[in-house]
N, C-alpha and C positions, 0 to 999 in steps of 0.2 A: 503492499499500500505506500503511496506517495502522497503527502501532505503538500500544503502549500502555503503562502500567506501573501497579501497583498493583491491586488488586482491585474496585475500584470502576468500571473502566473495561474495556473489552472490545473484540476485533477485529470489524468489522462483515462483514470478509471473510476468508476463508483465505488465509494468506500465504505457505504452500508447495505446489507442486503434490502433490494428494494426492487419494486415492480417495474420501474423505468429509469433509463440510464440518464445521466446529469452531469454536468460540470459545476465545480463548486471554486468561488472565489471567496477566501476569508478577508475581512476587513482590513484597510493599509492601518488603521487607526482605531482598534478596538477600544472601547470605554468602558466596556464592562464584560463579565465573563459570558453573560448570553447577550447576542446579538440582535438587534433589528434585523429583519432578513425579508429579501426580495427575491419573489421565486417567477422566473420568465417563462412563459409559454409562447411557443413561436406558431408561427402562421402554418397552411397548408405549404407541402413543397417545401420545405425548410427544415432546419435541425438545430439542435442545442448551440450552435456556434453563432446562429445569425443574431440573437439579441446581446451577445456578449460584447458586440462591438460599441455598445451604450455604456458598457457597466463603468468605465472609467470615470462617466460624468456622475455618478451616483456620489451621494457623500460617503466619505472613505470609512465610515462608522457601519454600513452596512455589510454584512453577509449578504452574497448573491448566488444563487442556484439557475442555472439554467437548464430544462428539461427537455428531452427528446419526446416527440409523441410516439406512440407505441407501434404505428401502422407504417410499414413504407409505402411511399406514393409512387404509382408506376412511372412517373416523368421525372423522378430524383426526389431525394430527400424523404421527408416523412409527414404523416397526416394523423390527426387525432380521430376522423372516422369519414366515412364515404358520404357523400353527397348526393341524396335525390333532386333536390333544386334547392337554390338560395333560401337559406331560412329554413330548410328541411332536414336535419341530418339524418343519415340511415341508423335506425334504433339500436341494433344490434351492436355495431363498432361503437357508436356513442355511448351506450350505456358501459359497454366493456371497458372504454378509456377513463368514463367517469369513476368506475371501480379503480380502477389502476391508480388513477391521480388521487384519489382518496387515501387508498392505501400508502401510495408516497408519501403524502402530507403526514401521515402518521408515523412514517420511517423518520423522514426529517425533524419533527418534533422532540423526536425521542433519541435519535442519533447524531443530531447536529449542537452545537450550543445556540440555537435558537430562543431568542426572547419572544415567547408564545402570544404576549399581548400585543407584537408589533411585528407581525406576519402579514405580506402584501403580496398578492397575485399581481403580476404585470402581463398581462397580454396583449398578443397582436393578433386582429383576424380571427383566424379559427380558434388560437389560444385565447382570446378575448370570451368564445363561447363556453370553453372550458372553464375560465373563471368566473364567469356569471354562474356556472353551473354550480361549482363548490362554492360560490360567496353566499349564494343565496339558499342554499341547504345547509350548510355547516358554518352559520356566523359564529359560532362558539370557538372555532378555530380559527377564524380569518379575520383580520384586522380592518384590511382594505382593500380594494382591487380597482386597478387603473385598467378600464375597459377600452382598448384602443382599436378603432376601425372594425369593429365586430358585431355579431347579432346576440341578442338575449335569446337562448333558446325557450319556445314554448313546447314544451314536450309532456306527456302526460306521465313519463315515469319518475319526474323529477317533483318532490314536494317542497316548493319554496317556501320560507318561512317569513312572509313579507312583513308578519307583526313583532319580528324577533331580531330586528336588525339597527337597533338602537346604537349599537357599539360599533357598527361597521360604517364605512364610508366609501364610495364610489365614485371615480374620475373617469367621466366618460368624453373621449374625443373621438371625432370622425371628420374624415374631408368631405367638403360639400359637394366637389366634383368627383369624387369615388366611383367608377366604372366597374369595380369587383362586388361591393357591397353598397349599394347604393344608401344615402344618408338617411333616408324613410326610416331604414332598421334602427340607427341611433336614436331618433326623434321615438321611435315605438319604445324602444328601450326605456329611454328618460321619462315617456307618458307612464308606462307601468311602474317605474320606480317613484313616482309622486305618491302612489298609494301604499306604499311602505313605509316604514319607520326609520329608513336608512337615511342619512346624510348624503346628499348626492351634488356633483359638481358637473354641468355640462358645458363642453364648450365645442364649437363649430369652426374649421377652418378652410379656407380656399385652396384645398391640396387634393389629389387622387387618393388612390390606395395606398397610403404611407403615414409614415408617423414623421410629420415635417419638423424643423427646426423650432418653430414657435410652439408647437404641440409639446415636444419634447420639453421644452424648457417648461413649461407650464407645470406637466407632470412633475419633473423632478423636484420643483421648488415645491408642490406638493406632498411629494413624499417626504420632504425634510420634518413636517409636523409629527411624524412617528418615531423621531428618534428622542428617547427619553434621557 
């Protein structure tokens, strides 16, 4: 097992017995024995390396974990589930990924020096779908969700705990000219969230299917509030 410190190196192998392969960046400036933690969930056709490019931009006190989706994508990279159409995940693959992600989060909370009261899911695109799914069904383990360019999955297999989200925050970002996941999906998520007890920040940006500089800066600033 190889360990690392700082945000310029990462583990080449998963160090805990887990359902999902992942990379880990330990804090450059740890302020305590337990660390505020960001868990990154990539989009379709990508992998755990994709979002690590922005890791150095986070506060140096964060522990950062980037996760690989469990299914190989036929055109390269990995995916969290198959798609019937935009907004309609294939339920067998979606439910299996949800199960594996929940187990992974249990592994992380017990196997890494995580401050469990400051655990943030940072999703992009399909990774946002998974972030919503966990954040809305297991609010007792998730402090916040950064939901970037994604969809809130409305599937019968999930029991969303809308009235139990007092301690969970959501930051929703989306591009107004997104050709992959139209902006209406973000607005739908915002409207659904207004009926919950969660604290929600919603932002739109004149960009396509990407996390632009302005959106990223806003999300990074928002994450700093969870450092104790």
